[in-house]
C-alpha positions as a printed Julia matrix, in Angstrom:
348×3 Matrix{Float64}:
 17.99   17.07   3.6
 20.14   16.49   0.17
 23.59   16.1    0.66
 24.16   18.91  -1.88
 22.69   21.47   0.24
 25.27   20.67   2.84
 28.46   21.08   0.93
 29.93   22.8   -2.05
 30.72   20.83  -5.07
 34.52   19.73  -4.35
 33.23   18.55  -0.99
 30.57   16.84  -2.38
 32.37   14.99  -5.02
 35.07   14.08  -2.29
 31.93   12.49  -0.09
 30.62   10.62  -3.27
 33.91    9.19  -4.07
 34.29    8.19  -0.23
 31.12    6.45  -0.27
 31.82    4.73  -3.6
 35.26    3.43  -2.39
 33.54    1.59   0.52
 35.48    4.1    3.06
 33.77    5.14   6.3
 35.03    6.18   9.8
 33.2     7.53  12.62
 34.52    8.51  16.12
 32.62    6.53  19.08
 31.93    8.71  22.03
 30.37    6.0   24.47
 29.26    2.56  24.51
 26.6     0.59  26.14
 27.79   -1.14  29.45
 30.39    1.53  30.0
 29.36    4.5   32.16
 29.9     8.19  30.71
 31.96    9.15  28.01
 34.94    6.97  26.79
 38.26    7.92  28.36
 40.02    7.17  25.15
 39.75    7.68  21.42
 37.69    4.91  19.46
 37.25    5.16  15.7
 35.17    2.53  13.86
 34.78    2.09  10.19
 34.63    0.09   6.97
 37.4    -0.01   4.29
 36.54   -1.72   0.95
 38.97   -4.35  -0.78
 39.07   -6.56  -3.84
 38.74   -5.38  -7.33
 35.49   -3.83  -7.05
 35.46   -3.23  -3.17
 32.96   -5.88  -2.82
 34.63   -6.75   0.36
 34.04   -4.52   3.32
 36.39   -4.95   6.16
 35.26   -3.57   9.6
 37.96   -2.04  12.03
 38.22   -0.68  15.44
 41.28    1.87  16.07
 42.19    2.99  19.48
 44.68    5.77  19.81
 47.48    5.37  22.35
 46.8     6.87  25.74
 50.22    8.24  25.91
 51.6     9.87  22.88
 49.52    8.89  19.6
 52.17   11.04  17.25
 54.84    9.33  18.69
 53.88    5.77  19.95
 53.98    2.4   17.48
 50.89    1.8   14.97
 49.96   -1.8   15.45
 47.81   -3.66  13.13
 46.08   -6.73  15.2
 44.96   -9.56  13.28
 43.25  -11.96  15.71
 43.5   -15.83  14.66
 41.04  -18.48  14.24
 41.03  -18.35  11.18
 37.61  -16.1   11.8
 37.59  -15.06  15.33
 36.24  -11.58  15.64
 38.67   -8.4   16.21
 36.37   -8.15  19.6
 38.54  -10.77  20.98
 41.33   -8.92  20.96
 39.81   -5.85  21.72
 37.94   -6.94  24.56
 39.52  -10.28  26.06
 43.47   -9.8   25.37
 44.88   -6.23  24.59
 42.25   -3.65  24.08
 41.26   -0.81  26.53
 37.9    -2.36  27.87
 36.83   -5.65  28.85
 33.68   -7.34  30.68
 32.88   -6.52  34.16
 31.71   -9.93  34.95
 30.78   -9.27  38.66
 28.25   -6.47  37.47
 27.15   -8.31  34.19
 23.75  -10.2   33.8
 22.93  -12.62  31.54
 21.31  -10.26  29.05
 23.14   -7.05  29.83
 27.02   -7.4   29.86
 28.94   -4.55  31.63
 32.24   -3.17  30.73
 35.2    -1.96  32.62
 38.52   -0.39  31.65
 41.48   -2.54  31.33
 44.37   -1.37  33.42
 46.96   -3.76  31.19
 45.61   -2.63  27.67
 48.33   -2.21  25.1
 46.7     1.15  23.98
 48.21    2.8   26.81
 51.52    2.62  24.84
 50.37    2.02  21.3
 47.98    2.88  18.67
 46.13   -0.21  17.39
 43.93   -1.08  14.6
 41.89   -4.19  15.6
 40.59   -5.73  12.26
 37.66   -8.2   11.41
 39.5   -10.35   8.92
 39.06  -12.47   6.9
 35.76  -11.37   5.15
 32.56  -12.94   7.0
 34.6   -12.41  10.23
 32.84  -10.29  13.1
 31.2    -7.15  11.2
 33.04   -7.72   7.93
 30.91   -8.49   4.95
 31.01   -9.0    1.08
 28.41   -7.76  -1.42
 28.57  -10.91  -3.41
 28.88  -14.58  -2.1
 32.04  -15.24  -4.5
 33.89  -12.96  -2.32
 33.46  -15.19   0.62
 35.49  -17.79  -1.16
 38.77  -16.94   0.45
 42.11  -18.71   1.33
 45.27  -17.36   3.27
 46.66  -15.75   0.1
 43.34  -13.61  -0.25
 43.33  -12.93   3.48
 46.87  -11.64   3.29
 46.12   -9.52   0.21
 43.08   -7.74   1.71
 44.75   -7.32   4.9
 47.6    -5.5    3.05
 45.27   -3.64   0.85
 43.23   -2.56   3.94
 46.33   -0.96   5.96
 47.62    0.87   2.68
 44.09    2.77   2.33
 43.52    3.21   5.9
 46.99    4.89   6.11
 46.05    7.09   3.07
 43.22    8.23   5.43
 45.3     8.52   8.38
 48.48    9.95   7.01
 49.32   11.56  10.54
 50.67    7.79  11.43
 52.78    7.13   8.5
 55.73    7.99  10.51
 55.04    5.91  13.54
 56.92    2.71  14.0
 54.41    0.26  12.37
 54.07   -3.51  13.72
 51.91   -6.11  12.5
 50.71   -8.44  15.25
 48.28  -11.23  16.11
 47.86  -14.74  17.7
 46.94  -18.18  17.23
 46.27  -18.9   13.29
 47.68  -15.41  12.59
 51.06  -16.76  12.99
 50.48  -17.88   9.26
 48.97  -14.48   8.22
 51.12  -11.95  10.33
 54.46  -12.62   8.74
 52.99  -12.63   5.21
 51.29   -9.45   5.56
 54.71   -7.82   7.07
 56.3    -9.4    3.95
 53.87   -7.61   1.62
 54.62   -4.2    3.27
 58.19   -4.9    3.13
 57.76   -5.82  -0.63
 55.46   -2.73  -1.3
 58.0    -0.27   0.25
 61.02   -1.92  -1.86
 58.97   -1.46  -5.26
 57.83    2.15  -4.17
 54.16    1.71  -3.53
 52.39    4.36  -1.78
 52.19    4.98   1.04
 55.37    4.13   2.01
 55.19    2.34   5.8
 58.04    2.78   8.66
 57.81   -1.12   9.04
 59.72   -2.0   12.29
 58.55   -5.73  12.61
 55.87   -7.85  13.64
 54.67   -9.62  16.81
 53.05  -12.87  17.5
 51.52  -14.51  20.64
 50.96  -18.18  20.78
 51.16  -18.62  17.19
 50.44  -21.3   14.79
 53.35  -21.86  12.26
 52.51  -25.36  10.9
 50.25  -27.65  11.87
 52.63  -30.72  11.56
 55.55  -29.0   13.74
 52.61  -27.73  16.29
 51.07  -31.0   16.91
 54.08  -33.06  16.58
 55.34  -30.98  19.58
 52.66  -31.85  21.74
 54.15  -35.24  23.11
 57.24  -33.55  24.32
 54.76  -30.78  25.75
 53.02  -33.37  27.7
 56.16  -34.7   28.98
 57.64  -31.59  30.1
 54.31  -30.69  31.84
 54.52  -34.01  33.85
 51.23  -35.28  32.06
 53.09  -38.55  31.01
 55.78  -40.51  32.78
 59.68  -40.26  31.62
 59.29  -44.17  30.6
 56.34  -43.53  28.41
 57.85  -40.43  26.56
 61.2   -42.34  26.12
 59.33  -45.44  24.63
 57.38  -43.04  22.5
 60.42  -41.18  21.36
 62.25  -44.21  20.39
 59.36  -46.08  19.02
 57.94  -43.32  16.73
 61.31  -41.95  15.91
 60.11  -38.59  17.43
 57.45  -38.35  14.79
 53.88  -38.34  16.49
 51.73  -37.67  13.57
 50.7   -39.42  10.23
 52.02  -42.59  11.98
 52.4   -45.9    9.9
 50.11  -48.17  11.2
 52.16  -50.95  10.85
 54.54  -49.49  13.53
 52.65  -51.23  16.29
 54.91  -50.23  18.8
 54.53  -46.65  18.1
 50.76  -46.9   17.76
 50.3   -48.61  21.2
 52.51  -45.92  22.95
 50.32  -43.04  21.27
 47.33  -45.01  22.63
 48.52  -44.68  26.15
 49.6   -41.05  25.59
 45.88  -40.3   24.54
 44.59  -41.93  27.62
 46.83  -39.5   29.8
 45.72  -36.54  28.14
 42.32  -37.12  26.85
 40.54  -34.76  29.47
 43.24  -32.18  29.15
 42.59  -28.5   28.0
 45.64  -28.04  25.6
 45.57  -24.27  26.06
 45.85  -24.2   29.76
 46.5   -27.65  31.54
 45.26  -26.08  34.81
 41.88  -25.26  33.42
 38.96  -27.72  32.92
 38.48  -28.98  29.38
 34.87  -27.55  28.6
 32.63  -27.97  25.68
 34.02  -25.64  22.82
 31.4   -22.71  22.19
 33.37  -19.69  21.66
 35.42  -17.87  18.67
 38.37  -18.75  20.55
 38.15  -22.62  20.32
 39.65  -23.7   17.24
 41.07  -26.91  15.86
 44.48  -25.56  16.76
 43.35  -25.65  20.4
 42.74  -29.44  20.65
 45.02  -32.58  20.5
 45.67  -34.32  17.31
 43.36  -37.08  16.7
 46.1   -39.54  16.81
 46.79  -38.34  20.4
 43.67  -37.48  22.08
 39.9   -38.27  21.97
 38.26  -34.99  20.84
 35.17  -35.73  23.01
 34.86  -33.01  25.65
 35.19  -33.78  29.46
 31.83  -33.28  31.48
 30.93  -29.79  32.58
 30.37  -31.18  36.09
 33.39  -32.46  38.28
 32.59  -35.8   40.1
 32.54  -34.0   43.5
 30.22  -34.92  46.18
 28.33  -31.45  45.69
 28.65  -31.59  41.92
 29.4   -27.98  41.72
 29.5   -26.43  38.27
 32.85  -26.02  36.93
 34.26  -22.55  35.64
 35.21  -22.54  32.18
 36.79  -19.91  30.1
 34.56  -20.45  27.35
 31.52  -18.92  29.32
 33.17  -15.56  29.32
 33.04  -15.66  25.65
 29.28  -15.74  25.45
 29.06  -12.4   26.8
 30.76  -11.14  23.64
 27.94  -12.7   21.66
 25.27  -11.09  23.74
 26.82   -7.59  23.74
 27.77   -7.4   20.02
 24.42   -8.58  18.96
 22.8    -5.81  20.97
 21.31   -3.29  18.4
 22.22   -0.29  20.92
 25.77   -1.58  20.72
 25.81   -1.82  16.83
 24.39    1.76  16.57
 27.15    3.09  18.89
 29.89    1.09  16.84
 28.07    2.48  13.54
 27.59   -1.19  12.27
 26.17   -1.35   8.77
 23.0    -3.46   8.31
 23.62   -5.74   5.37
């Protein structure tokens, strides 16, 4: 049936303009792996960004389960860069997660997350930058991005999203994220503040930004890992004091002529080479997930990046549990055509 048979000229014009600008939004009523109708409001959609809307940014929006009209609005930007918004949605702060006990290798099951932030906040989970998750571009040139472009497109997305959802303009707004988003989130918040100052519409009720385990700069992050290893008891007091003195507390970009510092760091390397930096109590497994990035590993001057074996040297050689194994469920689930249909994912 033709579109004009369903609506009058004004509505047809509006819908045509909507399609041309790359805007779409759909309410998701149910999801494969979770029995029954969703007990929360989930909306998915695409919003165009860039000069010609060649970039199509995909998002998940979950309304607060408490008071959508009054609770904060959060734009969640997962790190990486390039980690899917599913990471934040399913593994971190979203309303559902995987039920591993009831999941099979080819059919992941879901369950509600009792600790979801969406109990008290409206949250937009954005696949950014372009090429992440279900976000895509209509030409190859638009995939050539950097932090500046990522910030600009995230801000453009937020402005367009709020124009489509004006009922949330008065809600307190927070820009949030983790990991590499420590670089992106503050800059997006700054763009919002600058836009408010010069009168760009819509004006946003920015309250602040939220960062979890953020990267701020590689140098400061990597340089902190020797003191971190000492505080966690991974290296001795004597080794730490020697490295601190010989390296003058500078453990990266070490001058090779400083033989004492180089020798100290070699010993540090031996002490921590099989340690998982994100959680020293977990096994250091082969990276195989969107959560494993360069910022999750030690600096090359400090550690051998070869992963530890997947089997511990026990008599029974039982298989080690690895956090990365759980991330494989997201690949299986999100690649399911039924899931993509439920989320209204476009084919491109």
